[in-house]
Z-matrix of the N, CA and C atoms (Angstrom, degrees):
N
C 1 1.453
C 2 1.530 1 108.88
N 3 1.339 2 117.52 1 131.41
C 4 1.456 3 119.37 2 -178.21
C 5 1.524 4 110.72 3 -66.54
N 6 1.321 5 115.10 4 145.11
C 7 1.447 6 120.31 5 177.63
C 8 1.520 7 109.04 6 -70.11
N 9 1.328 8 116.27 7 134.93
C 10 1.455 9 120.69 8 179.49
C 11 1.524 10 109.15 9 -103.17
N 12 1.303 11 116.10 10 117.73
C 13 1.454 12 120.11 11 174.03
C 14 1.520 13 108.11 12 -140.68
N 15 1.302 14 113.92 13 155.41
C 16 1.455 15 119.03 14 -177.91
C 17 1.523 16 110.04 15 -86.21
N 18 1.311 17 116.80 16 137.45
C 19 1.459 18 118.59 17 173.37
C 20 1.530 19 108.86 18 -59.24
N 21 1.284 20 116.59 19 150.17
C 22 1.464 21 121.47 20 -178.68
C 23 1.525 22 110.16 21 -72.53
N 24 1.323 23 115.20 22 115.35
C 25 1.459 24 121.30 23 174.50
C 26 1.521 25 106.14 24 -126.67
N 27 1.288 26 116.85 25 124.58
C 28 1.457 27 120.71 26 -174.32
C 29 1.529 28 111.53 27 -118.41
N 30 1.305 29 117.04 28 41.03
C 31 1.451 30 121.21 29 -179.40
C 32 1.524 31 110.90 30 -96.85
N 33 1.314 32 114.48 31 153.37
C 34 1.458 33 123.48 32 172.22
C 35 1.530 34 107.07 33 -107.68
N 36 1.322 35 116.33 34 163.01
C 37 1.461 36 120.18 35 179.59
C 38 1.534 37 112.12 36 -57.07
N 39 1.327 38 116.22 37 -40.21
C 40 1.468 39 119.72 38 -178.63
C 41 1.523 40 113.50 39 -67.72
N 42 1.327 41 117.35 40 -16.88
C 43 1.465 42 120.57 41 178.86
C 44 1.525 43 112.43 42 -66.52
N 45 1.336 44 116.59 43 -10.80
C 46 1.461 45 120.84 44 -178.73
C 47 1.527 46 112.09 45 -110.88
N 48 1.329 47 116.48 46 13.40
C 49 1.464 48 122.16 47 175.17
C 50 1.525 49 108.32 48 -91.77
N 51 1.329 50 116.45 49 145.77
C 52 1.464 51 119.72 50 176.20
C 53 1.517 52 109.99 51 -151.79
N 54 1.337 53 114.50 52 146.68
C 55 1.458 54 120.79 53 -178.70
C 56 1.526 55 112.60 54 -125.32
N 57 1.338 56 116.45 55 -7.03
C 58 1.462 57 119.56 56 179.47
C 59 1.531 58 108.56 57 -149.58
N 60 1.306 59 115.68 58 175.15
C 61 1.464 60 120.92 59 -175.19
C 62 1.526 61 112.16 60 -62.63
N 63 1.317 62 117.15 61 -41.71
C 64 1.466 63 120.21 62 -179.92
C 65 1.535 64 110.99 63 -60.28
N 66 1.325 65 116.24 64 -44.89
C 67 1.463 66 120.36 65 178.22
C 68 1.528 67 110.97 66 -66.70
N 69 1.338 68 116.67 67 -38.04
C 70 1.462 69 119.98 68 178.80
C 71 1.528 70 110.84 69 -61.63
N 72 1.320 71 117.18 70 -39.48
C 73 1.466 72 120.35 71 178.52
C 74 1.528 73 111.07 72 -64.42
N 75 1.325 74 117.69 73 -37.31
C 76 1.466 75 121.06 74 175.98
C 77 1.528 76 110.91 75 -66.36
N 78 1.324 77 116.08 76 -42.26
C 79 1.467 78 120.36 77 178.13
C 80 1.525 79 110.06 78 -64.23
N 81 1.324 80 116.83 79 -39.34
C 82 1.459 81 120.46 80 177.10
C 83 1.531 82 110.48 81 -59.04
N 84 1.322 83 117.36 82 -43.01
C 85 1.469 84 120.78 83 177.59
C 86 1.529 85 110.92 84 -62.79
N 87 1.324 86 116.62 85 -40.13
C 88 1.468 87 120.02 86 178.18
C 89 1.525 88 110.80 87 -64.98
N 90 1.315 89 115.81 88 -39.20
C 91 1.469 90 119.25 89 178.23
C 92 1.529 91 110.77 90 -65.27
N 93 1.318 92 116.94 91 -37.78
C 94 1.460 93 119.62 92 175.44
C 95 1.525 94 110.51 93 -60.86
N 96 1.327 95 116.83 94 -39.82
C 97 1.467 96 120.29 95 177.31
C 98 1.525 97 110.77 96 -63.94
N 99 1.320 98 116.65 97 -43.96
C 100 1.466 99 120.60 98 178.23
C 101 1.520 100 109.84 99 -59.82
N 102 1.318 101 117.23 100 -43.69
C 103 1.463 102 120.69 101 -179.48
C 104 1.526 103 111.75 102 -65.28
N 105 1.315 104 117.76 103 -36.36
C 106 1.470 105 120.31 104 175.53
C 107 1.534 106 110.52 105 -65.00
N 108 1.326 107 116.49 106 -42.49
C 109 1.470 108 120.41 107 177.16
C 110 1.528 109 110.81 108 -64.92
N 111 1.319 110 116.15 109 -37.79
C 112 1.466 111 121.89 110 176.73
C 113 1.526 112 109.87 111 -60.48
N 114 1.316 113 117.04 112 -45.67
C 115 1.461 114 122.59 113 177.90
C 116 1.534 115 110.60 114 -58.70
N 117 1.325 116 116.99 115 -47.78
C 118 1.469 117 121.01 116 179.45
C 119 1.523 118 111.34 117 -64.36
N 120 1.320 119 116.16 118 -40.21
C 121 1.462 120 120.85 119 178.23
C 122 1.532 121 110.89 120 -60.42
N 123 1.317 122 116.60 121 -44.71
C 124 1.467 123 120.26 122 179.79
C 125 1.521 124 110.66 123 -59.85
N 126 1.318 125 117.03 124 -39.91
C 127 1.464 126 120.17 125 177.22
C 128 1.528 127 110.79 126 -66.46
N 129 1.322 128 117.08 127 -39.80
C 130 1.465 129 120.46 128 177.62
C 131 1.529 130 111.31 129 -62.74
N 132 1.321 131 115.87 130 -26.95
C 133 1.460 132 120.57 131 178.61
C 134 1.528 133 112.22 132 -83.44
N 135 1.330 134 116.55 133 2.11
C 136 1.451 135 120.91 134 174.53
C 137 1.512 136 116.09 135 102.42
N 138 1.326 137 117.66 136 1.37
C 139 1.461 138 118.78 137 177.96
C 140 1.524 139 109.76 138 -74.62
N 141 1.327 140 116.87 139 140.41
C 142 1.467 141 119.22 140 174.01
C 143 1.537 142 109.69 141 -61.76
N 144 1.312 143 116.27 142 152.11
C 145 1.466 144 121.43 143 -177.76
C 146 1.528 145 111.56 144 -54.59
N 147 1.323 146 117.14 145 -38.93
C 148 1.470 147 120.26 146 -178.83
C 149 1.528 148 111.39 147 -63.44
N 150 1.334 149 117.12 148 -44.29
C 151 1.472 150 120.94 149 179.94
C 152 1.528 151 110.42 150 -68.63
N 153 1.329 152 116.96 151 -41.56
C 154 1.465 153 120.55 152 177.66
C 155 1.527 154 110.26 153 -60.75
N 156 1.317 155 116.57 154 -39.60
C 157 1.460 156 121.59 155 178.40
C 158 1.526 157 111.09 156 -64.79
N 159 1.332 158 117.35 157 -42.70
C 160 1.468 159 121.32 158 178.25
C 161 1.526 160 110.86 159 -59.54
N 162 1.333 161 116.67 160 -44.91
C 163 1.462 162 120.38 161 -179.09
C 164 1.529 163 111.18 162 -67.10
N 165 1.319 164 117.40 163 -43.26
C 166 1.464 165 120.26 164 179.43
C 167 1.528 166 110.75 165 -64.42
N 168 1.326 167 117.06 166 -39.62
C 169 1.462 168 121.39 167 178.18
C 170 1.527 169 110.56 168 -64.12
N 171 1.333 170 116.97 169 -43.62
C 172 1.463 171 121.00 170 179.44
C 173 1.528 172 110.72 171 -65.85
N 174 1.321 173 117.36 172 -39.43
C 175 1.463 174 120.93 173 177.81
C 176 1.526 175 110.82 174 -66.16
N 177 1.323 176 116.91 175 -33.46
C 178 1.461 177 121.91 176 -179.58
C 179 1.528 178 111.48 177 -59.80
N 180 1.319 179 118.18 178 -41.98
C 181 1.468 180 121.13 179 178.68
C 182 1.522 181 109.84 180 -58.73
N 183 1.321 182 116.06 181 -46.61
C 184 1.463 183 120.76 182 179.62
C 185 1.529 184 110.78 183 -63.65
N 186 1.315 185 117.47 184 -50.17
C 187 1.464 186 121.64 185 -173.35
C 188 1.524 187 112.02 186 -68.24
N 189 1.303 188 117.14 187 -54.97
C 190 1.464 189 119.68 188 -169.44
C 191 1.524 190 113.40 189 -88.26
N 192 1.328 191 117.48 190 -38.17
C 193 1.464 192 119.19 191 -178.56
C 194 1.525 193 112.32 192 -83.21
N 195 1.332 194 116.34 193 -44.35
C 196 1.464 195 118.46 194 -178.39
C 197 1.529 196 112.02 195 -88.26
N 198 1.320 197 116.65 196 -62.69
C 199 1.459 198 120.90 197 -170.48
C 200 1.532 199 112.25 198 -61.17
N 201 1.327 200 117.11 199 -48.85
C 202 1.469 201 120.02 200 -178.02
C 203 1.519 202 112.39 201 -81.93
N 204 1.324 203 116.25 202 -60.33
C 205 1.461 204 120.83 203 -170.63
C 206 1.523 205 112.95 204 -68.81
N 207 1.319 206 117.69 205 -42.77
C 208 1.462 207 120.68 206 -175.01
C 209 1.524 208 112.29 207 -92.68
N 210 1.330 209 116.90 208 -52.98
C 211 1.464 210 120.83 209 -173.56
C 212 1.531 211 113.22 210 -87.01
N 213 1.338 212 117.32 211 -14.53
C 214 1.470 213 122.22 212 -179.55
C 215 1.528 214 111.59 213 53.47
N 216 1.331 215 115.74 214 47.53
C 217 1.463 216 122.14 215 -177.05
C 218 1.522 217 111.33 216 -111.21
N 219 1.314 218 115.70 217 155.90
C 220 1.456 219 124.04 218 176.96
C 221 1.526 220 108.62 219 -82.60
N 222 1.321 221 117.09 220 125.61
C 223 1.462 222 122.64 221 -178.94
C 224 1.519 223 112.38 222 -55.60
N 225 1.318 224 117.74 223 -39.71
C 226 1.463 225 120.68 224 -173.28
C 227 1.528 226 113.20 225 -102.65
N 228 1.322 227 116.12 226 13.75
C 229 1.463 228 121.99 227 170.26
C 230 1.529 229 107.84 228 -129.82
N 231 1.324 230 116.00 229 62.34
C 232 1.469 231 119.51 230 -175.06
C 233 1.530 232 111.92 231 -66.58
N 234 1.310 233 115.22 232 142.35
C 235 1.457 234 122.01 233 178.67
C 236 1.523 235 109.64 234 -100.52
N 237 1.332 236 117.46 235 142.65
C 238 1.467 237 118.82 236 176.44
C 239 1.529 238 110.34 237 -54.69
N 240 1.311 239 116.32 238 136.29
C 241 1.455 240 122.20 239 178.50
C 242 1.519 241 114.54 240 93.52
N 243 1.328 242 118.28 241 -8.25
C 244 1.466 243 120.28 242 -174.51
C 245 1.527 244 112.26 243 -66.74
N 246 1.315 245 117.82 244 -40.92
C 247 1.471 246 120.39 245 178.30
C 248 1.525 247 109.28 246 -69.38
N 249 1.325 248 116.14 247 -40.06
C 250 1.468 249 120.67 248 179.20
C 251 1.532 250 110.79 249 -60.22
N 252 1.322 251 117.43 250 -43.18
C 253 1.466 252 120.53 251 179.44
C 254 1.532 253 110.92 252 -65.59
N 255 1.333 254 116.13 253 -38.66
C 256 1.463 255 119.92 254 176.11
C 257 1.523 256 110.19 255 -60.65
N 258 1.325 257 116.49 256 -52.50
C 259 1.465 258 121.22 257 -172.04
C 260 1.523 259 113.14 258 -75.48
N 261 1.323 260 116.90 259 -37.19
C 262 1.464 261 120.47 260 -173.46
C 263 1.519 262 113.68 261 -89.53
N 264 1.316 263 117.35 262 -9.18
C 265 1.455 264 118.94 263 -177.88
C 266 1.530 265 112.90 264 -141.17
N 267 1.343 266 117.16 265 -64.48
C 268 1.459 267 119.95 266 -172.97
C 269 1.522 268 112.30 267 -59.24
N 270 1.316 269 117.81 268 -50.31
C 271 1.469 270 120.72 269 -179.64
C 272 1.527 271 110.38 270 -56.86
N 273 1.309 272 116.34 271 -43.44
C 274 1.470 273 121.44 272 -176.55
C 275 1.527 274 110.90 273 -65.59
N 276 1.322 275 116.85 274 -43.12
C 277 1.465 276 119.87 275 -176.43
C 278 1.529 277 113.53 276 -84.25
N 279 1.321 278 117.72 277 -11.25
C 280 1.462 279 121.21 278 -179.47
C 281 1.525 280 112.85 279 -112.54
N 282 1.306 281 115.76 280 16.14
C 283 1.460 282 121.95 281 178.51
C 284 1.519 283 107.51 282 -120.77
N 285 1.310 284 116.46 283 132.75
C 286 1.457 285 120.79 284 -177.21
C 287 1.520 286 111.96 285 -57.00
N 288 1.318 287 116.89 286 -45.11
C 289 1.462 288 121.94 287 -178.95
C 290 1.531 289 108.11 288 -136.86
N 291 1.349 290 117.72 289 82.76
C 292 1.464 291 119.77 290 -175.23
C 293 1.529 292 112.12 291 -61.93
N 294 1.327 293 115.04 292 127.59
C 295 1.460 294 121.60 293 178.96
C 296 1.518 295 108.67 294 -129.95
N 297 1.321 296 116.20 295 141.12
C 298 1.453 297 121.26 296 -178.47
C 299 1.520 298 111.73 297 -61.79
N 300 1.304 299 118.02 298 -37.80
C 301 1.466 300 121.18 299 -179.26
C 302 1.535 301 111.25 300 -59.20
N 303 1.310 302 116.25 301 -41.56
C 304 1.468 303 120.44 302 179.43
C 305 1.527 304 110.31 303 -71.52
N 306 1.331 305 116.56 304 -42.34
C 307 1.462 306 119.79 305 177.68
C 308 1.527 307 110.65 306 -59.95
N 309 1.330 308 117.30 307 -40.44
C 310 1.466 309 120.19 308 179.19
C 311 1.526 310 111.42 309 -61.01
N 312 1.321 311 118.10 310 -35.13
C 313 1.470 312 120.65 311 175.65
C 314 1.522 313 110.78 312 -62.26
N 315 1.326 314 115.59 313 -42.26
C 316 1.465 315 119.68 314 178.39
C 317 1.527 316 110.77 315 -66.22
N 318 1.318 317 117.19 316 -41.79
C 319 1.467 318 120.36 317 179.81
C 320 1.523 319 111.47 318 -63.65
N 321 1.324 320 117.09 319 -39.70
C 322 1.469 321 121.08 320 176.13
C 323 1.522 322 109.92 321 -61.51
N 324 1.318 323 116.44 322 -44.58
C 325 1.467 324 121.01 323 179.87
C 326 1.527 325 111.34 324 -64.15
N 327 1.322 326 116.52 325 -41.98
C 328 1.466 327 120.87 326 179.72
C 329 1.527 328 110.08 327 -63.28
N 330 1.328 329 116.71 328 -43.91
C 331 1.467 330 120.48 329 178.38
C 332 1.523 331 110.76 330 -60.45
N 333 1.321 332 116.79 331 -45.69
C 334 1.469 333 120.46 332 179.88
C 335 1.524 334 111.56 333 -66.00
N 336 1.320 335 117.40 334 -38.05
C 337 1.463 336 120.63 335 178.48
C 338 1.526 337 110.56 336 -62.63
N 339 1.326 338 117.05 337 -46.21
C 340 1.463 339 119.02 338 -179.38
C 341 1.532 340 111.70 339 -69.36
N 342 1.325 341 118.00 340 -31.76
C 343 1.471 342 119.49 341 172.64
C 344 1.531 343 109.94 342 -62.15
N 345 1.314 344 116.24 343 -43.27
C 346 1.462 345 122.15 344 177.42
C 347 1.531 346 110.43 345 -60.06
N 348 1.326 347 117.03 346 -47.23
C 349 1.462 348 120.76 347 179.81
C 350 1.524 349 111.39 348 -64.42
N 351 1.323 350 116.82 349 -33.91
C 352 1.468 351 120.54 350 176.05
C 353 1.527 352 110.42 351 -65.75
N 354 1.317 353 117.18 352 -43.57
C 355 1.470 354 120.55 353 178.34
C 356 1.526 355 111.60 354 -59.40
N 357 1.324 356 116.07 355 -29.28
C 358 1.465 357 121.16 356 178.79
C 359 1.531 358 112.18 357 -89.88
N 360 1.329 359 116.75 358 5.61
C 361 1.471 360 123.31 359 179.52
C 362 1.528 361 112.36 360 63.85
N 363 1.314 362 116.56 361 29.18
C 364 1.462 363 121.33 362 175.96
C 365 1.523 364 112.03 363 -97.88
N 366 1.333 365 116.70 364 -14.41
C 367 1.458 366 123.76 365 176.75
C 368 1.526 367 106.14 366 -133.34
N 369 1.326 368 117.01 367 134.14
C 370 1.464 369 121.16 368 -177.60
C 371 1.527 370 111.72 369 -75.89
N 372 1.321 371 115.85 370 166.92
C 373 1.466 372 121.08 371 177.24
C 374 1.525 373 110.74 372 -63.14
N 375 1.328 374 117.55 373 -39.95
C 376 1.468 375 120.72 374 178.20
C 377 1.528 376 111.06 375 -64.30
N 378 1.330 377 116.15 376 -43.22
C 379 1.466 378 119.60 377 177.80
C 380 1.522 379 110.25 378 -62.79
N 381 1.315 380 116.42 379 -45.12
C 382 1.464 381 120.04 380 179.44
C 383 1.521 382 110.73 381 -58.82
N 384 1.320 383 117.55 382 -41.44
C 385 1.470 384 121.26 383 -178.29
C 386 1.526 385 111.39 384 -59.93
N 387 1.331 386 118.04 385 -49.19
C 388 1.466 387 117.44 386 -178.35
C 389 1.522 388 111.86 387 -72.68
N 390 1.325 389 118.01 388 -30.58
C 391 1.464 390 120.08 389 176.80
C 392 1.527 391 111.04 390 -66.28
N 393 1.323 392 117.00 391 -42.63
C 394 1.468 393 120.20 392 177.97
C 395 1.523 394 110.78 393 -66.40
N 396 1.324 395 116.54 394 -36.98
C 397 1.468 396 119.57 395 177.00
C 398 1.527 397 109.69 396 -61.90
N 399 1.316 398 117.06 397 -41.51
C 400 1.465 399 120.76 398 179.33
C 401 1.525 400 111.76 399 -67.53
N 402 1.331 401 118.04 400 -36.90
C 403 1.469 402 118.91 401 178.70
C 404 1.518 403 111.06 402 -68.29
N 405 1.319 404 117.90 403 -20.04
C 406 1.456 405 121.40 404 -178.03
C 407 1.519 406 115.41 405 -90.75
N 408 1.306 407 119.38 406 1.58
C 409 1.466 408 122.13 407 -176.91
C 410 1.533 409 111.87 408 -83.24
N 411 1.315 410 116.18 409 49.28
C 412 1.465 411 120.63 410 -171.92
C 413 1.526 412 113.44 411 -65.58
N 414 1.324 413 118.70 412 -33.45
C 415 1.468 414 119.49 413 178.15
C 416 1.528 415 110.60 414 -63.46
N 417 1.317 416 116.42 415 -42.09
C 418 1.463 417 120.65 416 177.72
C 419 1.527 418 110.46 417 -61.62
N 420 1.330 419 116.82 418 -45.79
C 421 1.464 420 120.70 419 -178.41
C 422 1.526 421 111.39 420 -66.26
N 423 1.315 422 116.32 421 -37.92
C 424 1.471 423 119.77 422 177.41
C 425 1.528 424 109.80 423 -61.50
N 426 1.320 425 116.43 424 -43.98
C 427 1.458 426 120.59 425 177.47
C 428 1.520 427 112.34 426 -62.98
N 429 1.319 428 116.54 427 -38.64
C 430 1.464 429 120.48 428 178.39
C 431 1.533 430 110.95 429 -63.12
N 432 1.324 431 116.75 430 -42.38
C 433 1.468 432 120.14 431 177.98
C 434 1.520 433 110.14 432 -63.05
N 435 1.330 434 116.59 433 -47.85
C 436 1.470 435 120.33 434 -179.66
C 437 1.521 436 111.09 435 -59.93
N 438 1.330 437 116.90 436 -45.36
C 439 1.465 438 120.20 437 179.74
C 440 1.527 439 111.50 438 -64.60
N 441 1.318 440 117.23 439 -38.51
C 442 1.463 441 121.29 440 178.54
C 443 1.525 442 110.77 441 -62.49
N 444 1.314 443 116.06 442 -45.10
C 445 1.465 444 120.29 443 -178.28
C 446 1.525 445 112.51 444 -67.64
N 447 1.334 446 116.72 445 -17.40
C 448 1.463 447 121.10 446 -179.92
C 449 1.530 448 113.20 447 -105.30
N 450 1.315 449 117.73 448 11.37
C 451 1.467 450 120.93 449 179.77
C 452 1.519 451 109.64 450 -66.61
N 453 1.320 452 114.53 451 139.42
C 454 1.465 453 119.98 452 173.42
C 455 1.526 454 108.22 453 -139.41
N 456 1.299 455 114.83 454 157.00
C 457 1.462 456 119.98 455 178.49
C 458 1.518 457 112.30 456 58.48
N 459 1.328 458 115.33 457 -130.12
C 460 1.463 459 121.67 458 -179.01
C 461 1.524 460 112.47 459 -90.48
N 462 1.310 461 117.55 460 19.99
C 463 1.461 462 121.86 461 -174.95
C 464 1.512 463 115.93 462 -65.12
N 465 1.329 464 117.43 463 -20.08
C 466 1.467 465 118.81 464 -177.68
C 467 1.524 466 112.17 465 -62.70
N 468 1.305 467 117.83 466 -39.52
C 469 1.467 468 121.20 467 -177.70
C 470 1.525 469 110.18 468 -59.32
N 471 1.317 470 116.84 469 -46.46
C 472 1.471 471 120.42 470 178.89
C 473 1.523 472 110.66 471 -66.85
N 474 1.328 473 117.30 472 -40.85
C 475 1.468 474 121.13 473 178.88
C 476 1.527 475 109.82 474 -61.68
N 477 1.316 476 117.31 475 -46.55
C 478 1.462 477 122.08 476 -177.55
C 479 1.529 478 111.85 477 -66.94
N 480 1.314 479 117.72 478 -34.29
C 481 1.466 480 121.19 479 -178.16
C 482 1.528 481 112.26 480 -62.63
N 483 1.325 482 117.24 481 -27.02
C 484 1.469 483 121.10 482 -179.80
C 485 1.520 484 110.94 483 -65.84
N 486 1.323 485 116.60 484 -38.32
C 487 1.471 486 120.82 485 -178.85
C 488 1.524 487 108.91 486 -156.14
N 489 1.340 488 117.41 487 81.66
C 490 1.466 489 119.42 488 -179.71
C 491 1.526 490 111.64 489 -66.68
N 492 1.315 491 116.42 490 149.81
C 493 1.463 492 121.55 491 -176.41
C 494 1.527 493 112.91 492 -70.77
N 495 1.305 494 117.45 493 -33.38
C 496 1.474 495 120.62 494 -178.35
C 497 1.525 496 109.85 495 -74.76
N 498 1.336 497 115.88 496 134.15
C 499 1.479 498 118.97 497 176.44
C 500 1.514 499 111.78 498 -69.28
């Protein structure tokens, strides 16, 4: 049985805070490091390199494009509702052809990433619980995609009001 150990990550919660573009670029680099460690961790857990790569790539969209660039949030200080806003709004409106199958891949990756961060004591058990609950709301997300694809006229405003992408 392969030995299980955590990749060395020496970040503090404040290392993922940013108030300006220069700091955001540093946080982005730190997030890239976390994602590389996440990829290696998945392989250490027995996932084939291809599957580990798929999960790390899917997590990257959430972390760097949504969480940092759009929502301006700290990766290791997750707020309740952040995954829900990503899945129920941002992903749908920022994807050329939103499909539930693709969203489910991202949700799986997000769940695994937060489990990894919890193992490293960067995310609390309470935070992990609500994040996993949000990744599991697939019926809600499926309905959001279907409703989005059927919007007509001024329907977007009402659709967006249910779950806006911005935290």
